[in-house]
C-alpha positions as CSV (number, residue, x, y, z in Angstrom):
1,M,-18.4,-17.1,-6.7
2,A,-17.3,-14.9,-3.8
3,D,-16.0,-11.5,-4.4
4,H,-12.4,-10.8,-3.8
5,Y,-11.2,-7.6,-2.2
6,F,-9.7,-6.5,-5.5
7,T,-13.2,-6.4,-7.1
8,S,-14.3,-2.8,-8.0
9,N,-17.7,-3.1,-6.4
10,P,-17.9,-5.9,-3.9
11,N,-21.4,-7.5,-3.4
12,A,-20.6,-8.8,0.0
13,K,-23.3,-7.8,2.5
14,H,-22.1,-4.9,4.6
15,K,-20.8,-5.7,8.1
16,E,-19.1,-2.6,9.3
17,Q,-16.8,-2.6,12.3
18,N,-13.9,-0.6,13.7
19,F,-10.8,-1.1,15.8
20,E,-7.8,1.0,17.0
21,M,-4.2,0.2,16.3
22,T,-0.9,1.9,17.1
23,L,1.3,2.3,14.0
24,K,4.4,4.5,13.7
25,G,3.7,5.6,17.3
26,N,0.2,6.9,16.7
27,M,-3.1,5.4,17.7
28,I,-5.4,5.3,14.6
29,T,-9.1,4.2,14.4
30,F,-9.9,2.1,11.4
31,N,-13.4,1.6,10.1
32,T,-13.7,-1.6,8.0
33,D,-16.3,-3.7,6.3
34,S,-16.9,-7.0,4.6
35,G,-15.5,-7.1,1.0
36,V,-12.2,-5.5,2.0
37,F,-8.8,-7.0,2.7
38,S,-8.0,-7.8,6.3
39,K,-11.1,-6.3,7.9
40,E,-10.5,-7.6,11.4
41,R,-7.1,-6.0,12.0
42,V,-4.3,-4.5,10.0
43,D,-2.6,-7.5,8.4
44,Y,0.9,-8.4,9.7
45,G,2.6,-7.8,6.4
46,S,1.4,-4.2,6.3
47,Q,2.5,-3.7,9.9
48,V,6.0,-4.9,9.1
49,M,6.2,-2.6,6.0
50,I,4.8,0.4,7.8
51,E,7.4,0.1,10.6
52,A,10.3,-0.5,8.1
53,V,9.6,2.5,5.8
54,D,12.0,5.4,6.3
55,P,10.9,8.5,4.4
56,S,14.3,10.1,4.9
57,V,15.5,8.0,1.9
58,F,12.8,9.4,-0.3
59,P,14.0,12.1,-2.7
60,N,10.8,14.1,-2.2
61,G,7.7,14.0,-0.1
62,K,5.3,12.7,-2.7
63,V,4.2,9.1,-2.0
64,L,1.9,6.6,-3.7
65,D,0.1,3.9,-1.7
66,M,-0.8,1.4,-4.4
67,G,-3.7,-0.8,-3.4
68,C,-4.4,1.2,-0.2
69,G,-7.5,-0.8,1.0
70,Y,-9.1,1.0,3.9
71,G,-5.9,2.9,4.4
72,P,-3.5,1.5,7.0
73,V,-0.3,2.1,5.1
74,G,-1.0,5.5,3.7
75,L,-2.8,6.9,6.7
76,S,-0.3,5.7,9.3
77,L,2.5,7.3,7.3
78,A,0.6,10.5,6.6
79,K,-0.1,10.8,10.4
80,A,3.5,10.1,11.4
81,Y,5.0,12.4,8.7
82,P,2.7,15.4,8.0
83,E,5.3,16.8,5.5
84,L,4.4,13.9,3.2
85,S,1.7,14.2,0.5
86,I,0.3,10.7,-0.1
87,D,-1.8,9.5,-3.0
88,M,-3.8,6.4,-2.0
89,V,-5.4,4.3,-4.8
90,D,-7.4,1.1,-5.0
91,V,-9.7,-0.7,-7.4
92,N,-12.2,-1.4,-4.6
93,E,-14.8,1.4,-4.2
94,R,-15.9,0.2,-0.8
95,A,-12.3,0.2,0.5
96,L,-11.8,3.8,-0.8
97,D,-15.0,5.0,0.9
98,L,-13.6,3.5,4.2
99,A,-10.2,5.1,3.6
100,R,-11.8,8.5,3.2
101,K,-13.8,8.0,6.3
102,N,-10.7,6.9,8.2
103,A,-8.7,9.9,7.0
104,E,-11.5,12.3,8.2
105,E,-12.0,10.6,11.6
106,N,-8.3,10.6,12.3
107,G,-7.9,14.2,11.2
108,I,-5.5,13.3,8.4
109,K,-5.4,15.9,5.6
110,N,-2.3,15.2,3.6
111,V,-3.8,12.4,1.5
112,D,-5.6,12.2,-1.8
113,I,-7.7,9.1,-2.1
114,Y,-9.0,8.0,-5.5
115,L,-10.0,5.0,-7.7
116,S,-7.4,3.4,-9.9
117,S,-6.9,-0.1,-11.4
118,I,-3.2,-0.3,-10.7
119,Y,-1.7,2.8,-12.3
120,E,-4.6,3.5,-14.7
121,N,-5.6,6.9,-13.1
122,V,-2.2,7.8,-11.6
123,E,-0.9,10.8,-13.4
124,E,2.0,11.7,-11.3
125,K,5.4,10.6,-12.7
126,A,7.7,11.8,-10.0
127,F,6.8,10.1,-6.7
128,G,9.5,9.9,-4.1
129,A,8.2,6.4,-3.2
130,V,5.6,3.9,-4.3
131,L,4.5,1.6,-1.5
132,S,2.5,-1.6,-1.9
133,N,1.2,-4.7,-0.1
134,P,0.2,-6.2,-3.4
135,P,-3.0,-8.3,-3.8
136,I,-1.6,-11.8,-4.0
137,R,-4.9,-13.3,-4.8
138,A,-5.1,-11.2,-8.0
139,G,-2.2,-13.3,-9.3
140,K,1.4,-13.0,-10.1
141,K,0.8,-11.0,-13.3
142,V,-0.8,-8.1,-11.3
143,V,1.9,-8.2,-8.6
144,H,4.6,-8.0,-11.3
145,Q,2.7,-5.2,-13.1
146,I,2.7,-3.2,-9.9
147,I,6.5,-3.6,-9.7
148,S,7.3,-3.0,-13.3
149,E,5.1,0.1,-13.9
150,A,6.2,1.7,-10.6
151,Y,9.4,2.7,-12.4
152,D,7.6,5.1,-14.7
153,H,5.9,6.8,-11.7
154,L,9.1,7.4,-9.6
155,A,11.3,10.4,-9.5
156,E,15.1,9.9,-10.0
157,D,16.3,8.1,-6.8
158,G,12.7,7.3,-5.9
159,V,12.1,4.0,-4.2
160,L,9.6,1.1,-4.6
161,V,8.8,-0.7,-1.4
162,I,6.7,-3.8,-1.3
163,V,5.9,-6.5,1.3
164,I,5.3,-10.1,0.4
165,Q,5.5,-13.4,2.1
166,K,8.2,-15.8,1.1
167,K,5.7,-18.6,0.5
168,Q,3.5,-16.2,-1.6
169,G,6.2,-15.3,-4.1
170,A,8.7,-13.0,-2.4
171,P,11.7,-14.6,-4.2
172,S,10.1,-14.1,-7.7
173,A,9.0,-10.5,-6.7
174,K,12.6,-9.8,-5.7
175,Q,13.9,-11.1,-9.0
176,R,11.3,-8.9,-10.9
177,M,12.5,-5.8,-8.9
178,T,16.1,-6.6,-9.8
179,D,15.2,-7.0,-13.4
180,V,13.4,-3.6,-13.5
181,F,15.5,-1.5,-11.2
182,D,18.8,-3.3,-11.4
183,N,18.9,-3.3,-7.6
184,V,16.9,-4.5,-4.6
185,E,17.5,-4.9,-0.9
186,R,15.4,-6.6,1.8
187,I,15.0,-3.9,4.5
188,A,12.9,-6.1,6.9
189,L,12.2,-9.8,7.5
190,D,9.5,-10.8,10.0
191,K,7.5,-14.1,10.2
192,G,8.2,-14.9,6.6
193,Y,7.3,-11.4,5.4
194,W,9.9,-9.7,3.2
195,V,10.0,-6.0,2.8
196,L,11.8,-5.3,-0.4
197,Q,13.1,-1.9,-1.6
198,A,14.5,-0.9,-5.0
199,K,15.8,2.5,-6.0
200,K,15.3,4.1,-9.4
């Protein structure tokens, strides 16, 4: 059975590559590899979320990038907003190694990149924002756990922002956010991708 990108240690044979992409007005070089999500380019959903995110609504500068992969969301926001302090977590060790390499090569210092299966190793309880392009292939239970448990890791007035395609469960994710946070708004819609934001 083939490894998924949410496997802790992918067995996929290494096939490293890199590309450049402009996100939030900055050109960033990304090193990628087999066994990680969207290795050819930053996936469109992440692009839509990155451009939609507005840190001025965060109550503080502490941000969690949940399921960071090789780093497009966390690194692009860290580069654009050096006043932010961004924790980047993933279950995929290979992706984390790439994220660290990408942070170093792009001169991005305001990030802390570490292993965590969902919130298992996340100790901070007062993030201004939790951001996630959740791993759809991991199943609805994991996606909804990311939504539900974000609440306990957010500061008062902190926001959860997720991106998810309509056909991959955006309506049910929106309902779950409403159930947990008692509010949700769609802050962007592009090619079927919904960017949803809820406030604690």
